N, C-alpha and C positions, 0 to 999 in steps of 0.2 A: 339836292338829290345825290344819293350815294351811288357813285359809278362802279363801286366794287361788285355790286350785284350783277351787273352785265358781264363781268369778267369771270364769273364762276363757270366751272365746266358743266354743271348740271342746270344752267340757266334755262328756264322755260318761259317763253314770252306770254303764253296764255295765263299761266299762274300769276305772272307779274302784273298783267293788265287787270285781272280779276281782283288782286289784292289792292292795287291802286284805286280801282273803282269803289271797293268796299269802304275805303277810308275817305272818299270824296264827299260824303254826305248825300244830300238830295239834289245834287247838281244834274242838269240834263246831260244825256249821253252825248249829244252832238257837241255841246259846249265843252264837256270833259275831254272828248277826243281831240277837239281843236286845240285846247290849251295844252294837252299832253304832247301833241305833235309839235307845237310851237316850242315848247320847253326843250324837247329832245333835239330839235334842229339847232337851238341856241347852244346847247351843250356840245353838240357835234362840231359847231363852228369854233367854239372856244378850245376844244381839244385839238382841232386841226391847227389852229394858230400856235398853240403851245408846242406841238410837234415840229412845226416849221422853225420856230425860234431855236429849239434845242439842236436841231440838225445843222442850222447855220453856225452855231457856236462850235460844234464839234469839227465841222469842216475847216473853220478858221484856225483852230488850235492844232491840228495835225501837223502842218509844216514846222511849227515851232518845236513840237515834241521830237520830230525827226532830227532837227538841227541839234537839240540837246543830246540826243542819243549818239550822234556822230562825234560830238565833242568828247563825250565820256569814253568812247572807243579809242580816240586818239590819246587821251590821257592814260588809259590802261596800257596801251602799247609802250608809252614812254616809261611808265612805272616798271613794267616787266623788264625793259632794257636796263634800267638802273639796278634792279635786283640781280640780274646776271653779272653786271659789272662788280657789284658788292661781293658776290660769291667768289669771283675770281680773285678779288683783293684778299679775302679771308684765307683762301687756299695758299696764297703767296706768303701771308704772314705765318701760317702754320708751318710751311716748309722752312721758313727762315728761323723759327723759334724751336722746331722739333729737336734739333741736335742739342740746343742749350738745355731743354727740359730733361733729356736723357742724361746729360752730364750731371745735372742737379740730383737726379734720382740715384745715379751711381755714387755720388758723394754722400747722399743721405744713408744709403745702405752701408757704405763703408764706415760712416760715423756710428751707425747702430751696432755694427760688428765690433768696432773698437770699444764702445761702451759695454757691450756684452762680455767681451774678453776681459776688460778691466774689472767688471763686476765678478766674473768667474774667478779671476785671480784673487780678488778680495775675499770671495766666499771660500775659495780653496784655502787661503791662509786662515780664515775664520774656522773652517771645517777642521783643519789640522790642529788648531789651538783647542777647539772644543773636544775633538777626539782624544787628544793627549790629556786634557783635563779630566775627561770622563774615565779614561784608563787609570789615571792616578786615583780618582775617587773609588773606583772598583777595587784597586789594589789596597787602598788604605781602609776601605770599609765604608758602606753607605751610611751617611749621617742619619740620626733618628730625631733630631730636634726639628721643630716646625719651620724655623727660619732657614736652616740649611736645606731642608727638603724643598722649600719654596724656591730657593736659588737653583737647586738641582733640577726642579721642574722647568724653570725658565731656560736652563742650559739645554735640556733635552728637547724642548720645543724649538729652540734655536737650531739645533742640529737637524731636526726634521725639516724645518723651513730651508736651511742651507742646502740640504740634499736635493730638495725640489728645484732650487736655482741651478744646481749643477747637473740637471737632467741631460744637457747636451754635451757634457764633458766626456772626453774619450774614456776616462776611468770611472764613469758613473756606476757601472755594474759592480766594480770592485768596492767602491765606497758604499753602495747599497748593502752588499753582503757584510761589509765591515760594521756598518751601523746596526744591521739586524743582529749580528753576533753580540755587539755591545748591549743592545736592548735585551737580548735573551739573558745575558749575564746579570744585567741590572734587575730584570724581572725575577730571576731566581733568587737574587739577594734580598729584594724587598717583599717577596711573597710571604715569608714567615711572619715578619712584623705586621704586614697588612692583615693577615688572617688573625693574628693575635689581637689587633685593634678591633677587627670585626667581631671576634668572639666576645670581647669585653664591651662591645657596643660603644667604643670611644669615638665620638663623632669628629672631634678635632684632629686626632691622628689619622683617622680614616680619610678625611678630606684631603690632607696633605698627600697621602699615598695615591689617592684617586687622581689628583692633579698630575702627579708624576706619570701615572699610567696613561692618562689622556694625552699628556705631552708626547708620549711614545706612540700614540695612536692605537692604544690597546685597552680601550675602555671595556670591551667585552671580557678581556682577561680579568679585570677588576671585578666584574659581575660574577665570573666563575669563582673567584676567590671568596666573594661574599656567599655564594651558594654553597661552597664547600664548608665554610665556617658555620653557616646556619644549619646545614644538614648534620654536621658533627655535633652541634649543641643539641639539636632535637633528638638525635640518636642516643646521646648520653642521657637525656631526660627519659627516653623510652626504656633504656636499660635499667635506670634507677627506680622505675615504677614497680610497685608491689604486685599489682594485678594488671596484666595486659588485656586490653579489649579494644574493639573497634570504636566504642564510644569514647574511651580515653584518648585514642589516637585522633579522633575528630576534634575533641576539645584542645588537645595539645597543638595541633596544626593551626587552628584558626583563632586561638586566643590572642596572638599578637599579629594577626594578618594585616590589619590596618596600619599598625606601627611599622611593619616591614615595608609596606607600600610607601609610606611617608619617608622612611629611611632611604629607600631606593631612589625616590624622586629628588630629595634634597641633598643627601650626603654623597651617594654614588652617582647622582646626576644621570641615572639611566633614562634612556628615551622611552623604553617600554617596561615600566616597573611591574605591571600586572603579568606580563609575559614571563619576566624573570621569576616572579613569585610562583607561577604555575610550574615552571621548570624545577624550582626548589621542591615543591610538593611531590613532583614526580620522582626526583632523585631520592628524597627521604623515604617514600613508600617502597622504593626498590632496594634500599640499603638497610632497612630496619632488621635488627636481630634480637629476638626471634621475629620472623616475618609474620604479618597478619594472617597469611594463608596457613602457616604452620600452627598458629595459635587456634584458629577456627577448626582446622582438621583435628587437632588434639581434643578439642571440646566435643567435636562430633563423635569421636570414637568412644567418649564416655557416656553417650546417650544410651539409655537402657531400653528404649522402645521407639518405634517409628514416630509416635506422637511427639516424643522429646526431640527427635531429629527435626521434625517439621517446625516445632517451636523455635529451635535454634536457627533454622533458615529464615523464619519470619523475623526474628530479632536481628539477625545479620543484615537483612534488607533494610530494616528500620534504622539501624546504626549507619549503614551506608548512605541512606537517604539523608540522614542528619548531617553527615560529612559533606555531601554534595550541596545541600542547602546552605551550609555555612560558607562554603567556597563561593557559591553563587551570590551570597549576600555581599561578600568582599568585592566580587567582580561588578555587581550591579550598583554598588554604593555611588552616590553622586559625587563627582569630583571634576575640577576644571580640566579641559583638554583631555577628556576621557579617551583612552586608546581602544582600538578594536583588536580583540585577541584573535590570533590565527586559529582557524578551526582545527588544524593539525595538532597544535599544542593542547587544546582542550580534549581532543579525542585520545591523545597519548596519555594524558592525566586520567581520563575516565577509564581507559582500559586497565591502568594500574590500580585505580580505586576498586574496580569490580573484580579483580583477580580472585579474592577469596570466594565470592559468590559464584563466579564462573567455574572455579574448580569443583565446587560442591553441587552444581546443578545436576550432573549425572546421578548423584546420590538421591536427588529429589525423585527421580523416576523410580528408583528402587523402593524408596519409602512409601510413595503413593501407591505403588503396586501392592506392597505389603498391607497397607491400610485397606485397600479394596478387598483383598483376599481375606483379611481379618473380619471385614463386614460379612462376607459370605459364611465364614466359620461361625460368627456370632449368631447368624440366622438359624443355626442348628439344622442345616440341610443334610440330614442323615437319611439314607435310603430306608424307606418304609415298605412294609408288605402291601399296604393299601396304595394302589397306583394313583387313584384320584387325589388322595391327600397329599402325596408327594408332588403331583403336578400343580396342585393349588399352592403348595409351599413355594415352588419355583416361580409361579405367577406373582405371588406376593413379593418375592425378592426382586423380580424384574420391575415391579412397580416402585419399589424403594430405591432402585438404581438411579432414578432421576434425582432424588435428593442427595444421594452419595456423590454423584457426578457434579451437581451444582455446587455443593459445599467444597468439594476438592478443587474445582476450577476457581472459585472465589478465593480460596487460600493460595492457590498457585499464582493468581494475579497479584496478590500482595507480595509475593516473593520475586516474580520476574515480569510483572505487567503482561503486555500482549505477547511478549517473547516466550511465555510459558508453553505455548502450543507444542513445539517440537519435543519438550520434555514431558508434557502432560499426556500426549497422544499414546506413547508406548504403555503408560500405566492404564489408560482406558482400554487398550488392546488386551492387556493382561486380564482385566475384569471381564471383557466381552468373551475372550477365549475360555476363561474358566466357566462362565455361564453356558457357552456353547458346548463344552465338554459334558456338563451336567445334563443339558437338554438332550444331547445325542445319546448319552448313556441311558437315560430314562426312556427315551424314544425306543431304543432297542429292547428294553424290558417290556414295554407295552406291546410292541410288535411280536415278541416271542410269546407272550401270554396269549395274544390273540390267535396266533398260528397254532399254538398248542390246543386251544379251545376248538378251533376249526377241525383239527385232526381228530379230536375226541368227539366231535359232533355236539359240543356244548355251547357254541356261539349263539347268542340271542340278540345280536345287533345292538339296537339302541339301549337295551336293558343290560348289556354286558358292562363290566367295569373298564374295559379297554376303550370304549367310545368316549365317555366323559373325561377319562384320563388323557387321551390323545387330544381332545378338544381343548382342555385346560392348558396342556403343554404347548399347543399351537398358539394359544392366546399369550402365553409367557414369551415365546419367541417373537410374536408380533409386537408385544409391549416393549420388549427390549430394543427391537428395531426402531420403534417410534421414538423411544427415549434418546437413542444414539443420533437419530436424524434431527430431533429437536435441539439437542445440545450442540450439534454441529452448526446449526443456524445461529445460535446464540454466541458461540465461541469464535465465529468467523469474523475477520476484520479487525480494526484497531487504528488508532491515530498514530501519525508519525510526528514525534516531538521535534520542535525546531532547534532546541538547545543541544549541543553535542554531548553535554554531561548527562542528558536524560534520554539519549538515543540508545535504549537497551538492546536494540537489534544488533548494532555494531559493537556494543560493549560486552555482550554476553555470548554472542554467536561467532563462530569462525566464518571465514569467507564462503566456504561451501554451503554452510547452513543458511547464510544470508541469501544466497542465490537460489536456494531450494524453494519449491512450491510449498504453500501451507499444507500441513497434513489434512487429509480428508477423513472420510469415515474409516473406522478401524478395519483391517483386513478380515477380521472375523465376521464382518457384516454379511459377506457373501455366504459364508457357512451357515449363519443364522437364517438367511433367506432360503437356502436349500433345506435346512431342517424344518422350517415352517411349511414349505411346500410338501415335504415328505409326511409331516404330521397331518396336514390337511388331507393328503391322499389316504393315509392310514385311517383317519376318522371316517372318511366316506366309505372306505373298504369295509370297515366294521359295520357301518350303518347299512350297507347294501348286502351284507353276507346272508341274512335269512332269505332275501329275495333270490340271490344267486343259487342258494341250496335248492330252493323249489324249482327254479328255472332249469337247473341241470337235469331234473328228472324227465323233462318233456320228451326228448327224443326216444327214451326207453319205455314210455308208457304204451300199454297194449291196447288202449282204447281208440287208437287212431286207425286200426286196420283189423281184419278178420272178424268183422261184425256180421251177424246173420241178416238175411234179407228182410225178415219181419221187422227187426229193429230199425232198419233204414227208413221204413215208412212212417216212423213216429213223427208227430208234428213238432215244430220247434219249441212250442211252449211246454212240451212234456220234458224237455231237456233242462238240466240245471248245471250251474258251473261246477267244475270238478274240484277235488280237494286241494290240489296244488295251487290253483288260482285263488281259491277262497282263503288259503293260508296267506298268500301274498296280499290279498285285499285287506284282510284283518290286520296284518302287520302295518300296512300303509296307513290305515285309518287310525291306528293308535299312535302313529309317529308325532302328530302335533303336540299332544299333551305330554309325551315323554321328552320331546325336544325342549319344550319350555322349562323343564326341570333343570336342564344342563346348560342352557344358553343364557348369557347375561341379558339384561333388559334392552341394551342397545343393539343386540343381534337378534333379528327376527328369525323364526324357523322356516319361513317361506322358501328361502334359498335352498336349504337342505331338502325340503319336500320336493321342490321343483327338480333338483338334481336326481333324487332317488326315483321319482316318477319317470323322468326322461331315460335314465339308465334302465329301468324295468322294461319300458316299451322297446327300447333298442335291442336289449338282449333277448326279450321275448320274441321279437320278429326274427332274430337270428336263429333261435332254437326251433321255431316253427319251420323255417326253411330247411332245417336238418332232418325233419321227419320224412321217412321213406314209406311209400305205398299207403298213403292216407286214403281211406275209402270214403264213401259218401257220408256215412254216419259220423265218421271221425271228423270230416270237414264241418258238419253241423255242430258237433261238440266244440271244435276249435273256435267257430264263430261265436258260440254262446259264451266261451271263456273270454274272447276279445271284448264282447259287449259288456260283460261284467267288469273287466279291467277298465274299460273306457268310463263306465259310470263311477268307479272308485276314483279314478284320476280327476274326473270333472268335479266330484264332490270336494276334492282337495284343492280346487282352484286352478287347475291346469288342464292340459289336453294331451291326447296321445300323439306320438310323433308321426310325421308324414309317412315314414317307412311302414309303420304298423297300420296306418290308415289305408295305404295302397295295398298292403297285403290282405287286409280285410275285404277290400273291393274285389281282389282277384279270387279269394276263396268264395265269395258270394256268387261270382260269375260261374265258378266251377261247380257249386253245389246244386243238386237237383231241386227244381221247384223254387229257385231263388227269386223268380219274378213274382211269385205269389207272396213271398214273405215281406 
């Protein structure tokens, strides 16, 4: 039997008895219970005996454990006492040997000082001999043979090492100044032959002189001599050229680029050959005579037209890109232990490369503005007697502006990439300003013609030439605004290149321009918006003029008062709309077909109809309120006119205004017999 079952925390005696009974087979209950009780009693007796034996063993072993613990305690105390005694002995030994150790240390320091003094004396003697020897060499002249130069290099290196040993000597500063003076004289003496060797690309002689420079600790001076010799050679090649151009300059600089890197690495033993080559290119571009900027400026002055000037700028950018690509090919060429070029060196070189283009970029703005204005002149925009035809001509030009701007911006990007915006925006403003001037001038002509017609009583509203002319001119202003906004979305943004030689923002713009916000819409946009609103108002004024002419008659009509008593009793159906309101109704009813003649397909006439109807109702209500001493018959006539106008307005798909509707209710309330009507 498994006794672990009885030790469980969730032991349930009923469940255990039922489970035991279920596995007992067909055994009688009394027999099963008797057997189970007997077995449990036997297990209890065995468990009790086992517990008694274990308890007896534990009780017997406790005294022995206590005795062992006591022995360990005594041994620990003895060990602690021995450790204290040992510590006292060590302290005594240290006290006895401390003075001896200090004496040994003083002796060692004295020995070191004596050795240093002896070495300093030897180095001082060596220094004096080397200095005298170098003085003699400088007086007699620096040798030019390879063996003599090698010996001189070893001597110079020895002097440099000797000075380092004498760093603690009292006259160290004097010796340092003396050595610096000797090295300056030596460098002045060997610089000309070194430059001559570099110019002739004589590797053997150059190596000898470079070793001498490195012995003096002046390896950078040797690199400067190489840069001076290489720049002189390239400048001479440039002067001998028959035709100077940026393309020739690119080929001249990069033809032996890899050879120069190899020369710098092996002969000059430069740690940063690519950096030295980039410095050479910078120096060469700054020292060329004639300079690339002068050559390009002279070529630009010979251009006979804006198109030629633009072509020159595009070619200049192409040649500049070719030069940059050639330099990048040298930089990116695979080589062991490839160096990382400082960004400042690349930016300095890039600024020098882009000087010609940077100097001519303001000219781009002038050229592009001239091309835009030439497009306007080519459009033959000459003022015509026919107002509508000139408005349509301006609308056609506004539609073509999108193509002009797109082509100009695409060409501008080929010249200056995303940096073209500050130079391109003023040219766009010149085009927008010219178009605004034309629109405003023609708008004044239309308005003058309309006012003259009104004064002469000849204005016919939708049938006048002023209305379609103003409508077309408003469409021209709206189209130009749409084009400018659409181009602004296309021309906004741009990528920031990672390579310093391709970061045109820092290469073509000054610091203020780099910090400036990107140019937005042209300033003339506000003027175009105002012109559009004025033209819209003018077109609606022309459209409403026949209505206003008739409505102005209302307060002066005699039909509103002084009617006889017999006429007052006339029934409502006997009254008909008066002439002024029928004139208005006829004009409103003819508007849809006339408006469709002047509106484009995408612009429905409903908006114009709704505005004219609303205006008619509002002004009509105001004019009725200005009538004085309206009698009963006059009130009936006015109600008849209002009903007629309401039916016309409803036929046109709208309704009278609340003000006119309330006025009608008031008049009906005041009219006699209004309840019967």
